[in-house]
PDB file of N, CA, C, O and CB in Angstrom:
ATOM      1  N   MET A   1      26.384-143.512 -60.406  1.00  0.00           N
ATOM      2  CA  MET A   1      25.725-143.798 -59.085  1.00  0.00           C
ATOM      3  C   MET A   1      26.599-145.147 -58.622  1.00  0.00           C
ATOM      4  O   MET A   1      27.265-145.155 -57.586  1.00  0.00           O
ATOM      5  CB  MET A   1      23.917-144.081 -59.247  1.00  0.00           C
ATOM      6  N   ILE A   2      26.517-146.141 -59.417  1.00  0.00           N
ATOM      7  CA  ILE A   2      27.057-147.310 -59.077  1.00  0.00           C
ATOM      8  C   ILE A   2      28.595-147.332 -58.749  1.00  0.00           C
ATOM      9  O   ILE A   2      29.102-148.164 -57.997  1.00  0.00           O
ATOM     10  CB  ILE A   2      26.752-148.165 -60.101  1.00  0.00           C
ATOM     11  N   LYS A   3      29.182-146.477 -59.297  1.00  0.00           N
ATOM     12  CA  LYS A   3      30.484-146.263 -59.140  1.00  0.00           C
ATOM     13  C   LYS A   3      30.859-145.954 -57.542  1.00  0.00           C
ATOM     14  O   LYS A   3      31.710-146.536 -56.869  1.00  0.00           O
ATOM     15  CB  LYS A   3      30.850-145.131 -60.103  1.00  0.00           C
ATOM     16  N   HIS A   4      30.093-145.012 -57.187  1.00  0.00           N
ATOM     17  CA  HIS A   4      30.188-144.582 -55.777  1.00  0.00           C
ATOM     18  C   HIS A   4      29.729-145.582 -54.753  1.00  0.00           C
ATOM     19  O   HIS A   4      30.085-145.500 -53.578  1.00  0.00           O
ATOM     20  CB  HIS A   4      29.411-143.362 -55.588  1.00  0.00           C
ATOM     21  N   VAL A   5      28.919-146.550 -55.215  1.00  0.00           N
ATOM     22  CA  VAL A   5      28.403-147.589 -54.444  1.00  0.00           C
ATOM     23  C   VAL A   5      29.512-148.560 -54.335  1.00  0.00           C
ATOM     24  O   VAL A   5      29.800-149.068 -53.252  1.00  0.00           O
ATOM     25  CB  VAL A   5      27.139-148.186 -55.028  1.00  0.00           C
ATOM     26  N   GLU A   6      30.139-148.828 -55.428  1.00  0.00           N
ATOM     27  CA  GLU A   6      31.240-149.828 -55.313  1.00  0.00           C
ATOM     28  C   GLU A   6      32.502-149.386 -54.631  1.00  0.00           C
ATOM     29  O   GLU A   6      33.235-150.166 -54.024  1.00  0.00           O
ATOM     30  CB  GLU A   6      31.610-150.283 -56.637  1.00  0.00           C
ATOM     31  N   GLU A   7      32.691-148.280 -54.740  1.00  0.00           N
ATOM     32  CA  GLU A   7      33.863-147.520 -53.872  1.00  0.00           C
ATOM     33  C   GLU A   7      33.736-147.539 -52.466  1.00  0.00           C
ATOM     34  O   GLU A   7      34.741-147.305 -51.794  1.00  0.00           O
ATOM     35  CB  GLU A   7      33.966-146.053 -54.182  1.00  0.00           C
ATOM     36  N   TYR A   8      32.543-147.807 -51.859  1.00  0.00           N
ATOM     37  CA  TYR A   8      32.496-147.715 -50.259  1.00  0.00           C
ATOM     38  C   TYR A   8      31.613-148.967 -49.970  1.00  0.00           C
ATOM     39  O   TYR A   8      30.383-148.920 -49.946  1.00  0.00           O
ATOM     40  CB  TYR A   8      31.763-146.170 -49.589  1.00  0.00           C
ATOM     41  N   PRO A   9      32.242-149.925 -49.784  1.00  0.00           N
ATOM     42  CA  PRO A   9      31.617-151.213 -49.497  1.00  0.00           C
ATOM     43  C   PRO A   9      30.670-151.118 -48.141  1.00  0.00           C
ATOM     44  O   PRO A   9      29.645-151.796 -48.202  1.00  0.00           O
ATOM     45  CB  PRO A   9      32.808-152.331 -49.321  1.00  0.00           C
ATOM     46  N   GLU A  10      30.866-150.431 -47.039  1.00  0.00           N
ATOM     47  CA  GLU A  10      30.073-150.268 -46.169  1.00  0.00           C
ATOM     48  C   GLU A  10      28.765-149.565 -46.463  1.00  0.00           C
ATOM     49  O   GLU A  10      27.767-149.786 -45.777  1.00  0.00           O
ATOM     50  CB  GLU A  10      30.714-149.756 -45.315  1.00  0.00           C
ATOM     51  N   LEU A  11      28.764-148.688 -47.519  1.00  0.00           N
ATOM     52  CA  LEU A  11      27.536-147.983 -47.912  1.00  0.00           C
ATOM     53  C   LEU A  11      26.798-149.186 -48.754  1.00  0.00           C
ATOM     54  O   LEU A  11      25.575-149.326 -48.753  1.00  0.00           O
ATOM     55  CB  LEU A  11      27.859-146.500 -48.844  1.00  0.00           C
ATOM     56  N   ARG A  12      27.639-149.971 -49.419  1.00  0.00           N
ATOM     57  CA  ARG A  12      26.751-150.937 -50.191  1.00  0.00           C
ATOM     58  C   ARG A  12      26.156-151.815 -49.617  1.00  0.00           C
ATOM     59  O   ARG A  12      25.067-152.245 -49.997  1.00  0.00           O
ATOM     60  CB  ARG A  12      27.285-151.575 -51.060  1.00  0.00           C
ATOM     61  N   GLU A  13      26.903-152.301 -48.407  1.00  0.00           N
ATOM     62  CA  GLU A  13      26.330-153.500 -47.629  1.00  0.00           C
ATOM     63  C   GLU A  13      24.964-152.902 -46.890  1.00  0.00           C
ATOM     64  O   GLU A  13      23.994-153.655 -46.799  1.00  0.00           O
ATOM     65  CB  GLU A  13      27.531-154.132 -46.432  1.00  0.00           C
ATOM     66  N   MET A  14      24.888-151.572 -46.370  1.00  0.00           N
ATOM     67  CA  MET A  14      23.911-150.945 -45.910  1.00  0.00           C
ATOM     68  C   MET A  14      22.701-150.721 -46.973  1.00  0.00           C
ATOM     69  O   MET A  14      21.552-151.037 -46.664  1.00  0.00           O
ATOM     70  CB  MET A  14      24.459-149.781 -45.388  1.00  0.00           C
ATOM     71  N   LEU A  15      22.946-150.283 -47.959  1.00  0.00           N
ATOM     72  CA  LEU A  15      21.876-150.505 -49.215  1.00  0.00           C
ATOM     73  C   LEU A  15      21.184-151.643 -49.293  1.00  0.00           C
ATOM     74  O   LEU A  15      19.975-151.757 -49.092  1.00  0.00           O
ATOM     75  CB  LEU A  15      22.466-150.473 -50.507  1.00  0.00           C
ATOM     76  N   GLU A  16      22.076-152.644 -49.637  1.00  0.00           N
ATOM     77  CA  GLU A  16      21.583-154.117 -49.690  1.00  0.00           C
ATOM     78  C   GLU A  16      20.562-154.581 -48.575  1.00  0.00           C
ATOM     79  O   GLU A  16      19.436-155.033 -48.782  1.00  0.00           O
ATOM     80  CB  GLU A  16      22.826-155.054 -49.579  1.00  0.00           C
ATOM     81  N   ASN A  17      21.158-154.386 -47.387  1.00  0.00           N
ATOM     82  CA  ASN A  17      20.470-154.592 -46.105  1.00  0.00           C
ATOM     83  C   ASN A  17      19.017-153.918 -46.183  1.00  0.00           C
ATOM     84  O   ASN A  17      17.992-154.544 -45.911  1.00  0.00           O
ATOM     85  CB  ASN A  17      21.359-153.958 -44.889  1.00  0.00           C
ATOM     86  N   ILE A  18      19.034-152.710 -46.543  1.00  0.00           N
ATOM     87  CA  ILE A  18      17.840-151.992 -46.682  1.00  0.00           C
ATOM     88  C   ILE A  18      16.811-152.645 -47.718  1.00  0.00           C
ATOM     89  O   ILE A  18      15.668-153.025 -47.466  1.00  0.00           O
ATOM     90  CB  ILE A  18      18.204-150.595 -47.085  1.00  0.00           C
ATOM     91  N   LEU A  19      17.366-152.679 -48.731  1.00  0.00           N
ATOM     92  CA  LEU A  19      16.522-153.055 -49.914  1.00  0.00           C
ATOM     93  C   LEU A  19      16.082-154.570 -49.959  1.00  0.00           C
ATOM     94  O   LEU A  19      14.979-154.883 -50.408  1.00  0.00           O
ATOM     95  CB  LEU A  19      17.317-152.733 -51.210  1.00  0.00           C
ATOM     96  N   PHE A  20      16.964-155.483 -49.485  1.00  0.00           N
ATOM     97  CA  PHE A  20      16.760-156.806 -49.529  1.00  0.00           C
ATOM     98  C   PHE A  20      16.118-157.233 -48.222  1.00  0.00           C
ATOM     99  O   PHE A  20      15.113-157.943 -48.208  1.00  0.00           O
ATOM    100  CB  PHE A  20      18.010-157.499 -49.817  1.00  0.00           C
ATOM    101  N   ALA A  21      16.674-156.819 -47.199  1.00  0.00           N
ATOM    102  CA  ALA A  21      16.155-157.478 -45.901  1.00  0.00           C
ATOM    103  C   ALA A  21      15.290-156.624 -45.117  1.00  0.00           C
ATOM    104  O   ALA A  21      14.746-156.955 -44.064  1.00  0.00           O
ATOM    105  CB  ALA A  21      17.276-157.897 -44.998  1.00  0.00           C
ATOM    106  N   GLY A  22      15.188-155.386 -45.756  1.00  0.00           N
ATOM    107  CA  GLY A  22      14.197-154.522 -44.697  1.00  0.00           C
ATOM    108  C   GLY A  22      14.653-154.152 -43.628  1.00  0.00           C
ATOM    109  O   GLY A  22      13.881-153.765 -42.751  1.00  0.00           O
ATOM    110  N   GLN A  23      16.132-154.179 -43.412  1.00  0.00           N
ATOM    111  CA  GLN A  23      16.741-153.833 -42.159  1.00  0.00           C
ATOM    112  C   GLN A  23      16.579-152.218 -41.889  1.00  0.00           C
ATOM    113  O   GLN A  23      16.578-151.422 -42.828  1.00  0.00           O
ATOM    114  CB  GLN A  23      18.299-154.295 -42.200  1.00  0.00           C
ATOM    115  N   GLU A  24      16.472-151.901 -40.827  1.00  0.00           N
ATOM    116  CA  GLU A  24      16.386-150.553 -40.304  1.00  0.00           C
ATOM    117  C   GLU A  24      17.725-150.165 -39.617  1.00  0.00           C
ATOM    118  O   GLU A  24      18.341-150.888 -38.834  1.00  0.00           O
ATOM    119  CB  GLU A  24      15.191-150.439 -39.307  1.00  0.00           C
ATOM    120  N   TYR A  25      18.092-148.898 -40.031  1.00  0.00           N
ATOM    121  CA  TYR A  25      19.441-148.432 -39.282  1.00  0.00           C
ATOM    122  C   TYR A  25      18.946-147.028 -38.844  1.00  0.00           C
ATOM    123  O   TYR A  25      18.303-146.280 -39.581  1.00  0.00           O
ATOM    124  CB  TYR A  25      20.969-148.366 -40.331  1.00  0.00           C
ATOM    125  N   PRO A  26      19.296-146.758 -37.622  1.00  0.00           N
ATOM    126  CA  PRO A  26      19.062-145.334 -37.110  1.00  0.00           C
ATOM    127  C   PRO A  26      20.107-144.460 -37.654  1.00  0.00           C
ATOM    128  O   PRO A  26      21.320-144.659 -37.725  1.00  0.00           O
ATOM    129  CB  PRO A  26      19.077-145.236 -35.540  1.00  0.00           C
ATOM    130  N   TYR A  27      19.290-143.290 -38.085  1.00  0.00           N
ATOM    131  CA  TYR A  27      19.981-142.210 -38.621  1.00  0.00           C
ATOM    132  C   TYR A  27      20.893-141.426 -37.797  1.00  0.00           C
ATOM    133  O   TYR A  27      20.458-140.636 -36.959  1.00  0.00           O
ATOM    134  CB  TYR A  27      19.116-141.404 -39.112  1.00  0.00           C
ATOM    135  N   HIS A  28      22.177-141.614 -38.003  1.00  0.00           N
ATOM    136  CA  HIS A  28      23.182-140.846 -37.358  1.00  0.00           C
ATOM    137  C   HIS A  28      24.116-140.159 -38.436  1.00  0.00           C
ATOM    138  O   HIS A  28      24.824-140.838 -39.179  1.00  0.00           O
ATOM    139  CB  HIS A  28      23.989-141.764 -36.393  1.00  0.00           C
ATOM    140  N   GLU A  29      24.085-138.984 -38.476  1.00  0.00           N
ATOM    141  CA  GLU A  29      24.700-138.201 -39.442  1.00  0.00           C
ATOM    142  C   GLU A  29      26.407-138.461 -39.580  1.00  0.00           C
ATOM    143  O   GLU A  29      27.058-138.275 -40.609  1.00  0.00           O
ATOM    144  CB  GLU A  29      24.336-136.705 -39.045  1.00  0.00           C
ATOM    145  N   TYR A  30      26.918-138.919 -38.316  1.00  0.00           N
ATOM    146  CA  TYR A  30      28.456-138.993 -38.417  1.00  0.00           C
ATOM    147  C   TYR A  30      29.093-140.520 -38.555  1.00  0.00           C
ATOM    148  O   TYR A  30      30.271-140.863 -38.446  1.00  0.00           O
ATOM    149  CB  TYR A  30      29.069-138.296 -37.058  1.00  0.00           C
ATOM    150  N   ASP A  31      27.797-141.400 -38.860  1.00  0.00           N
ATOM    151  CA  ASP A  31      28.045-142.745 -39.033  1.00  0.00           C
ATOM    152  C   ASP A  31      28.618-142.805 -40.602  1.00  0.00           C
ATOM    153  O   ASP A  31      27.996-142.245 -41.505  1.00  0.00           O
ATOM    154  CB  ASP A  31      26.653-143.644 -38.723  1.00  0.00           C
ATOM    155  N   LYS A  32      29.757-143.475 -40.827  1.00  0.00           N
ATOM    156  CA  LYS A  32      30.396-143.295 -42.149  1.00  0.00           C
ATOM    157  C   LYS A  32      29.599-143.443 -43.144  1.00  0.00           C
ATOM    158  O   LYS A  32      29.349-142.538 -43.940  1.00  0.00           O
ATOM    159  CB  LYS A  32      31.409-144.098 -42.390  1.00  0.00           C
ATOM    160  N   PRO A  33      28.991-144.911 -43.212  1.00  0.00           N
ATOM    161  CA  PRO A  33      28.222-145.112 -44.346  1.00  0.00           C
ATOM    162  C   PRO A  33      27.116-144.084 -44.678  1.00  0.00           C
ATOM    163  O   PRO A  33      26.953-143.565 -45.783  1.00  0.00           O
ATOM    164  CB  PRO A  33      27.664-146.364 -44.221  1.00  0.00           C
ATOM    165  N   VAL A  34      26.218-143.814 -43.323  1.00  0.00           N
ATOM    166  CA  VAL A  34      25.103-142.842 -43.552  1.00  0.00           C
ATOM    167  C   VAL A  34      25.687-141.555 -44.278  1.00  0.00           C
ATOM    168  O   VAL A  34      25.127-141.158 -45.300  1.00  0.00           O
ATOM    169  CB  VAL A  34      24.393-142.437 -42.122  1.00  0.00           C
ATOM    170  N   SER A  35      26.851-140.865 -43.752  1.00  0.00           N
ATOM    171  CA  SER A  35      27.388-139.640 -44.039  1.00  0.00           C
ATOM    172  C   SER A  35      27.704-139.767 -45.612  1.00  0.00           C
ATOM    173  O   SER A  35      27.479-138.836 -46.385  1.00  0.00           O
ATOM    174  CB  SER A  35      28.666-139.315 -43.085  1.00  0.00           C
ATOM    175  N   ILE A  36      28.238-140.980 -46.015  1.00  0.00           N
ATOM    176  CA  ILE A  36      28.720-141.109 -47.602  1.00  0.00           C
ATOM    177  C   ILE A  36      27.473-141.080 -48.285  1.00  0.00           C
ATOM    178  O   ILE A  36      27.384-140.364 -49.282  1.00  0.00           O
ATOM    179  CB  ILE A  36      29.592-142.543 -48.049  1.00  0.00           C
ATOM    180  N   GLY A  37      26.398-141.816 -47.866  1.00  0.00           N
ATOM    181  CA  GLY A  37      25.125-141.916 -48.689  1.00  0.00           C
ATOM    182  C   GLY A  37      24.579-140.656 -48.806  1.00  0.00           C
ATOM    183  O   GLY A  37      24.193-140.294 -49.917  1.00  0.00           O
ATOM    184  N   LYS A  38      24.461-139.794 -47.684  1.00  0.00           N
ATOM    185  CA  LYS A  38      23.712-138.609 -47.705  1.00  0.00           C
ATOM    186  C   LYS A  38      24.490-137.603 -48.591  1.00  0.00           C
ATOM    187  O   LYS A  38      23.884-136.760 -49.253  1.00  0.00           O
ATOM    188  CB  LYS A  38      23.467-138.082 -46.262  1.00  0.00           C
ATOM    189  N   MET A  39      25.886-137.709 -48.594  1.00  0.00           N
ATOM    190  CA  MET A  39      26.795-136.565 -49.491  1.00  0.00           C
ATOM    191  C   MET A  39      26.388-137.085 -50.878  1.00  0.00           C
ATOM    192  O   MET A  39      26.214-136.159 -51.670  1.00  0.00           O
ATOM    193  CB  MET A  39      28.728-136.582 -49.246  1.00  0.00           C
ATOM    194  N   PHE A  40      26.194-138.262 -51.370  1.00  0.00           N
ATOM    195  CA  PHE A  40      26.022-138.603 -52.773  1.00  0.00           C
ATOM    196  C   PHE A  40      24.308-138.480 -53.047  1.00  0.00           C
ATOM    197  O   PHE A  40      23.869-138.725 -54.171  1.00  0.00           O
ATOM    198  CB  PHE A  40      26.697-140.238 -53.069  1.00  0.00           C
ATOM    199  N   GLY A  41      23.567-138.158 -52.138  1.00  0.00           N
ATOM    200  CA  GLY A  41      22.050-138.037 -52.046  1.00  0.00           C
ATOM    201  C   GLY A  41      21.304-139.419 -52.156  1.00  0.00           C
ATOM    202  O   GLY A  41      20.190-139.520 -52.669  1.00  0.00           O
ATOM    203  N   PHE A  42      21.949-140.381 -51.679  1.00  0.00           N
ATOM    204  CA  PHE A  42      21.305-141.767 -51.897  1.00  0.00           C
ATOM    205  C   PHE A  42      20.517-142.132 -50.567  1.00  0.00           C
ATOM    206  O   PHE A  42      19.701-143.053 -50.537  1.00  0.00           O
ATOM    207  CB  PHE A  42      22.485-142.957 -52.242  1.00  0.00           C
ATOM    208  N   LEU A  43      20.815-141.364 -49.507  1.00  0.00           N
ATOM    209  CA  LEU A  43      20.118-141.784 -48.262  1.00  0.00           C
ATOM    210  C   LEU A  43      19.494-140.465 -47.560  1.00  0.00           C
ATOM    211  O   LEU A  43      19.978-139.336 -47.640  1.00  0.00           O
ATOM    212  CB  LEU A  43      21.187-142.569 -47.247  1.00  0.00           C
ATOM    213  N   VAL A  44      18.579-140.752 -47.011  1.00  0.00           N
ATOM    214  CA  VAL A  44      17.753-139.482 -46.177  1.00  0.00           C
ATOM    215  C   VAL A  44      17.400-140.064 -44.767  1.00  0.00           C
ATOM    216  O   VAL A  44      17.432-141.255 -44.459  1.00  0.00           O
ATOM    217  CB  VAL A  44      16.149-138.953 -47.007  1.00  0.00           C
ATOM    218  N   ASN A  45      17.073-139.052 -44.001  1.00  0.00           N
ATOM    219  CA  ASN A  45      16.602-139.307 -42.739  1.00  0.00           C
ATOM    220  C   ASN A  45      14.959-139.511 -42.765  1.00  0.00           C
ATOM    221  O   ASN A  45      14.252-138.573 -43.133  1.00  0.00           O
ATOM    222  CB  ASN A  45      17.069-138.124 -41.819  1.00  0.00           C
ATOM    223  N   ASN A  46      14.436-140.651 -42.401  1.00  0.00           N
ATOM    224  CA  ASN A  46      13.125-140.677 -42.379  1.00  0.00           C
ATOM    225  C   ASN A  46      12.747-141.071 -40.895  1.00  0.00           C
ATOM    226  O   ASN A  46      13.081-142.128 -40.360  1.00  0.00           O
ATOM    227  CB  ASN A  46      12.603-141.607 -43.462  1.00  0.00           C
ATOM    228  N   ASP A  47      12.107-140.210 -40.393  1.00  0.00           N
ATOM    229  CA  ASP A  47      11.630-140.390 -38.966  1.00  0.00           C
ATOM    230  C   ASP A  47      12.715-141.007 -37.986  1.00  0.00           C
ATOM    231  O   ASP A  47      12.397-141.865 -37.162  1.00  0.00           O
ATOM    232  CB  ASP A  47      10.362-141.333 -38.972  1.00  0.00           C
ATOM    233  N   GLY A  48      13.917-140.564 -38.106  1.00  0.00           N
ATOM    234  CA  GLY A  48      15.186-141.079 -37.349  1.00  0.00           C
ATOM    235  C   GLY A  48      15.774-142.479 -38.033  1.00  0.00           C
ATOM    236  O   GLY A  48      16.760-142.984 -37.497  1.00  0.00           O
ATOM    237  N   ASN A  49      15.296-143.003 -38.997  1.00  0.00           N
ATOM    238  CA  ASN A  49      15.850-144.139 -39.625  1.00  0.00           C
ATOM    239  C   ASN A  49      16.461-143.890 -41.163  1.00  0.00           C
ATOM    240  O   ASN A  49      15.884-143.112 -41.923  1.00  0.00           O
ATOM    241  CB  ASN A  49      14.726-145.191 -39.636  1.00  0.00           C
ATOM    242  N   VAL A  50      17.459-144.483 -41.496  1.00  0.00           N
ATOM    243  CA  VAL A  50      18.032-144.244 -42.856  1.00  0.00           C
ATOM    244  C   VAL A  50      17.014-144.927 -43.684  1.00  0.00           C
ATOM    245  O   VAL A  50      16.518-146.007 -43.362  1.00  0.00           O
ATOM    246  CB  VAL A  50      19.564-144.823 -43.095  1.00  0.00           C
ATOM    247  N   ALA A  51      16.667-144.166 -44.932  1.00  0.00           N
ATOM    248  CA  ALA A  51      16.036-144.648 -45.994  1.00  0.00           C
ATOM    249  C   ALA A  51      16.747-144.116 -47.351  1.00  0.00           C
ATOM    250  O   ALA A  51      17.542-143.178 -47.407  1.00  0.00           O
ATOM    251  CB  ALA A  51      14.582-144.270 -45.868  1.00  0.00           C
ATOM    252  N   VAL A  52      16.336-144.840 -48.334  1.00  0.00           N
ATOM    253  CA  VAL A  52      16.709-144.598 -49.596  1.00  0.00           C
ATOM    254  C   VAL A  52      16.024-143.396 -50.175  1.00  0.00           C
ATOM    255  O   VAL A  52      14.800-143.307 -50.086  1.00  0.00           O
ATOM    256  CB  VAL A  52      16.488-145.740 -50.357  1.00  0.00           C
ATOM    257  N   ALA A  53      16.720-142.485 -50.751  1.00  0.00           N
ATOM    258  CA  ALA A  53      16.231-140.962 -50.881  1.00  0.00           C
ATOM    259  C   ALA A  53      15.208-141.028 -51.831  1.00  0.00           C
ATOM    260  O   ALA A  53      14.339-140.179 -51.634  1.00  0.00           O
ATOM    261  CB  ALA A  53      17.354-139.866 -51.368  1.00  0.00           C
ATOM    262  N   ASN A  54      15.001-141.834 -52.901  1.00  0.00           N
ATOM    263  CA  ASN A  54      13.807-141.831 -53.835  1.00  0.00           C
ATOM    264  C   ASN A  54      13.771-143.109 -54.452  1.00  0.00           C
ATOM    265  O   ASN A  54      14.688-143.929 -54.417  1.00  0.00           O
ATOM    266  CB  ASN A  54      13.844-140.729 -54.922  1.00  0.00           C
ATOM    267  N   ARG A  55      12.460-143.273 -55.129  1.00  0.00           N
ATOM    268  CA  ARG A  55      12.037-144.554 -55.962  1.00  0.00           C
ATOM    269  C   ARG A  55      13.035-144.860 -56.897  1.00  0.00           C
ATOM    270  O   ARG A  55      13.471-146.008 -56.979  1.00  0.00           O
ATOM    271  CB  ARG A  55      10.708-144.401 -56.751  1.00  0.00           C
ATOM    272  N   ILE A  56      13.477-143.870 -57.671  1.00  0.00           N
ATOM    273  CA  ILE A  56      14.502-143.958 -58.725  1.00  0.00           C
ATOM    274  C   ILE A  56      15.739-144.527 -58.247  1.00  0.00           C
ATOM    275  O   ILE A  56      16.127-145.535 -58.838  1.00  0.00           O
ATOM    276  CB  ILE A  56      14.789-142.656 -59.305  1.00  0.00           C
ATOM    277  N   PHE A  57      16.401-144.101 -57.340  1.00  0.00           N
ATOM    278  CA  PHE A  57      17.477-144.696 -56.627  1.00  0.00           C
ATOM    279  C   PHE A  57      17.288-146.230 -56.152  1.00  0.00           C
ATOM    280  O   PHE A  57      18.025-147.188 -56.382  1.00  0.00           O
ATOM    281  CB  PHE A  57      17.719-143.828 -55.452  1.00  0.00           C
ATOM    282  N   GLU A  58      16.219-146.184 -55.505  1.00  0.00           N
ATOM    283  CA  GLU A  58      15.772-147.729 -54.938  1.00  0.00           C
ATOM    284  C   GLU A  58      15.624-148.713 -56.204  1.00  0.00           C
ATOM    285  O   GLU A  58      16.065-149.863 -56.221  1.00  0.00           O
ATOM    286  CB  GLU A  58      14.133-147.695 -54.054  1.00  0.00           C
ATOM    287  N   SER A  59      15.068-148.207 -57.060  1.00  0.00           N
ATOM    288  CA  SER A  59      14.727-149.381 -58.076  1.00  0.00           C
ATOM    289  C   SER A  59      16.254-149.601 -58.800  1.00  0.00           C
ATOM    290  O   SER A  59      16.803-150.702 -58.855  1.00  0.00           O
ATOM    291  CB  SER A  59      13.342-148.880 -59.349  1.00  0.00           C
ATOM    292  N   GLN A  60      16.739-148.546 -59.257  1.00  0.00           N
ATOM    293  CA  GLN A  60      18.149-148.771 -59.817  1.00  0.00           C
ATOM    294  C   GLN A  60      19.092-149.659 -59.110  1.00  0.00           C
ATOM    295  O   GLN A  60      19.725-150.533 -59.703  1.00  0.00           O
ATOM    296  CB  GLN A  60      18.823-147.529 -59.910  1.00  0.00           C
ATOM    297  N   LEU A  61      19.184-149.443 -57.875  1.00  0.00           N
ATOM    298  CA  LEU A  61      20.165-150.112 -56.986  1.00  0.00           C
ATOM    299  C   LEU A  61      19.791-151.502 -56.731  1.00  0.00           C
ATOM    300  O   LEU A  61      20.609-152.421 -56.769  1.00  0.00           O
ATOM    301  CB  LEU A  61      20.303-149.400 -55.678  1.00  0.00           C
ATOM    302  N   TYR A  62      18.432-151.661 -56.446  1.00  0.00           N
ATOM    303  CA  TYR A  62      17.823-153.107 -56.346  1.00  0.00           C
ATOM    304  C   TYR A  62      17.908-153.918 -57.655  1.00  0.00           C
ATOM    305  O   TYR A  62      18.061-155.138 -57.601  1.00  0.00           O
ATOM    306  CB  TYR A  62      16.281-153.029 -55.942  1.00  0.00           C
ATOM    307  N   ASP A  63      17.810-153.243 -58.866  1.00  0.00           N
ATOM    308  CA  ASP A  63      17.974-154.093 -60.091  1.00  0.00           C
ATOM    309  C   ASP A  63      19.526-154.290 -60.309  1.00  0.00           C
ATOM    310  O   ASP A  63      19.908-155.357 -60.791  1.00  0.00           O
ATOM    311  CB  ASP A  63      17.260-153.382 -61.418  1.00  0.00           C
ATOM    312  N   TYR A  64      20.436-153.307 -59.975  1.00  0.00           N
ATOM    313  CA  TYR A  64      22.014-153.699 -59.900  1.00  0.00           C
ATOM    314  C   TYR A  64      22.368-154.781 -58.986  1.00  0.00           C
ATOM    315  O   TYR A  64      23.142-155.636 -59.414  1.00  0.00           O
ATOM    316  CB  TYR A  64      22.882-152.512 -59.439  1.00  0.00           C
ATOM    317  N   PHE A  65      21.954-154.871 -57.880  1.00  0.00           N
ATOM    318  CA  PHE A  65      22.317-155.740 -56.825  1.00  0.00           C
ATOM    319  C   PHE A  65      21.743-157.255 -57.285  1.00  0.00           C
ATOM    320  O   PHE A  65      22.355-158.313 -57.133  1.00  0.00           O
ATOM    321  CB  PHE A  65      21.670-155.158 -55.367  1.00  0.00           C
ATOM    322  N   LEU A  66      20.646-157.117 -57.779  1.00  0.00           N
ATOM    323  CA  LEU A  66      19.829-158.438 -58.225  1.00  0.00           C
ATOM    324  C   LEU A  66      20.540-159.067 -59.383  1.00  0.00           C
ATOM    325  O   LEU A  66      20.682-160.283 -59.514  1.00  0.00           O
ATOM    326  CB  LEU A  66      18.253-158.112 -58.700  1.00  0.00           C
ATOM    327  N   ALA A  67      21.027-158.047 -60.310  1.00  0.00           N
ATOM    328  CA  ALA A  67      21.752-158.541 -61.511  1.00  0.00           C
ATOM    329  C   ALA A  67      23.107-159.160 -61.002  1.00  0.00           C
ATOM    330  O   ALA A  67      23.627-160.067 -61.651  1.00  0.00           O
ATOM    331  CB  ALA A  67      22.010-157.325 -62.597  1.00  0.00           C
ATOM    332  N   GLN A  68      23.651-158.709 -59.918  1.00  0.00           N
ATOM    333  CA  GLN A  68      25.040-159.064 -59.738  1.00  0.00           C
ATOM    334  C   GLN A  68      24.905-160.474 -58.874  1.00  0.00           C
ATOM    335  O   GLN A  68      25.765-161.353 -58.933  1.00  0.00           O
ATOM    336  CB  GLN A  68      25.933-157.789 -58.933  1.00  0.00           C
ATOM    337  N   GLU A  69      23.956-160.547 -58.230  1.00  0.00           N
ATOM    338  CA  GLU A  69      23.752-161.841 -57.285  1.00  0.00           C
ATOM    339  C   GLU A  69      23.309-162.795 -58.414  1.00  0.00           C
ATOM    340  O   GLU A  69      23.932-163.855 -58.472  1.00  0.00           O
ATOM    341  CB  GLU A  69      22.498-161.681 -55.916  1.00  0.00           C
ATOM    342  N   THR A  70      22.476-162.620 -59.188  1.00  0.00           N
ATOM    343  CA  THR A  70      22.170-163.564 -60.542  1.00  0.00           C
ATOM    344  C   THR A  70      23.398-164.132 -61.079  1.00  0.00           C
ATOM    345  O   THR A  70      23.694-165.327 -61.081  1.00  0.00           O
ATOM    346  CB  THR A  70      21.485-162.727 -61.799  1.00  0.00           C
ATOM    347  N   ARG A  71      24.143-163.079 -61.571  1.00  0.00           N
ATOM    348  CA  ARG A  71      25.533-163.513 -62.270  1.00  0.00           C
ATOM    349  C   ARG A  71      26.506-164.299 -61.243  1.00  0.00           C
ATOM    350  O   ARG A  71      27.232-165.189 -61.685  1.00  0.00           O
ATOM    351  CB  ARG A  71      26.376-162.106 -62.830  1.00  0.00           C
ATOM    352  N   LYS A  72      26.514-163.989 -59.973  1.00  0.00           N
ATOM    353  CA  LYS A  72      27.354-164.653 -59.021  1.00  0.00           C
ATOM    354  C   LYS A  72      26.730-166.257 -58.869  1.00  0.00           C
ATOM    355  O   LYS A  72      27.432-167.244 -58.649  1.00  0.00           O
ATOM    356  CB  LYS A  72      27.338-163.743 -57.536  1.00  0.00           C
ATOM    357  N   ASN A  73      25.356-166.260 -59.027  1.00  0.00           N
ATOM    358  CA  ASN A  73      24.735-167.667 -58.829  1.00  0.00           C
ATOM    359  C   ASN A  73      25.077-168.584 -59.878  1.00  0.00           C
ATOM    360  O   ASN A  73      25.375-169.771 -59.745  1.00  0.00           O
ATOM    361  CB  ASN A  73      23.232-167.631 -58.762  1.00  0.00           C
ATOM    362  N   GLU A  74      24.989-167.785 -61.141  1.00  0.00           N
ATOM    363  CA  GLU A  74      25.262-168.461 -62.384  1.00  0.00           C
ATOM    364  C   GLU A  74      26.584-168.977 -62.596  1.00  0.00           C
ATOM    365  O   GLU A  74      26.698-169.976 -63.305  1.00  0.00           O
ATOM    366  CB  GLU A  74      24.992-167.643 -63.414  1.00  0.00           C
ATOM    367  N   ALA A  75      27.598-168.446 -62.088  1.00  0.00           N
ATOM    368  CA  ALA A  75      29.042-168.602 -62.112  1.00  0.00           C
ATOM    369  C   ALA A  75      29.335-170.025 -61.137  1.00  0.00           C
ATOM    370  O   ALA A  75      30.312-170.756 -61.295  1.00  0.00           O
ATOM    371  CB  ALA A  75      29.813-167.096 -61.483  1.00  0.00           C
ATOM    372  N   ILE A  76      28.408-170.200 -60.248  1.00  0.00           N
ATOM    373  CA  ILE A  76      28.517-171.348 -59.411  1.00  0.00           C
ATOM    374  C   ILE A  76      28.400-172.755 -60.118  1.00  0.00           C
ATOM    375  O   ILE A  76      29.122-173.738 -59.950  1.00  0.00           O
ATOM    376  CB  ILE A  76      27.483-171.226 -58.385  1.00  0.00           C
ATOM    377  N   TYR A  77      27.246-172.600 -61.002  1.00  0.00           N
ATOM    378  CA  TYR A  77      26.656-173.658 -61.554  1.00  0.00           C
ATOM    379  C   TYR A  77      27.509-173.976 -63.021  1.00  0.00           C
ATOM    380  O   TYR A  77      27.170-174.914 -63.741  1.00  0.00           O
ATOM    381  CB  TYR A  77      25.058-173.308 -61.709  1.00  0.00           C
TER     382      TYR A  77
END
């Protein structure tokens, strides 16, 4: 799962914004990150907005992004 997220920076950015900022994106099947996320099963249409497909993906991605951010902050100090 993480391999696919790292291969597609636009998808990664969208997922981070959804999980951490609560940002909403309109669901357009032909939008590149939405299309890629749907292909991997990470994203679904939730009343016209993009949503993470399930709680397992949501928690795994959240933990991964949080760990990376923590590691990045530790490197600064």
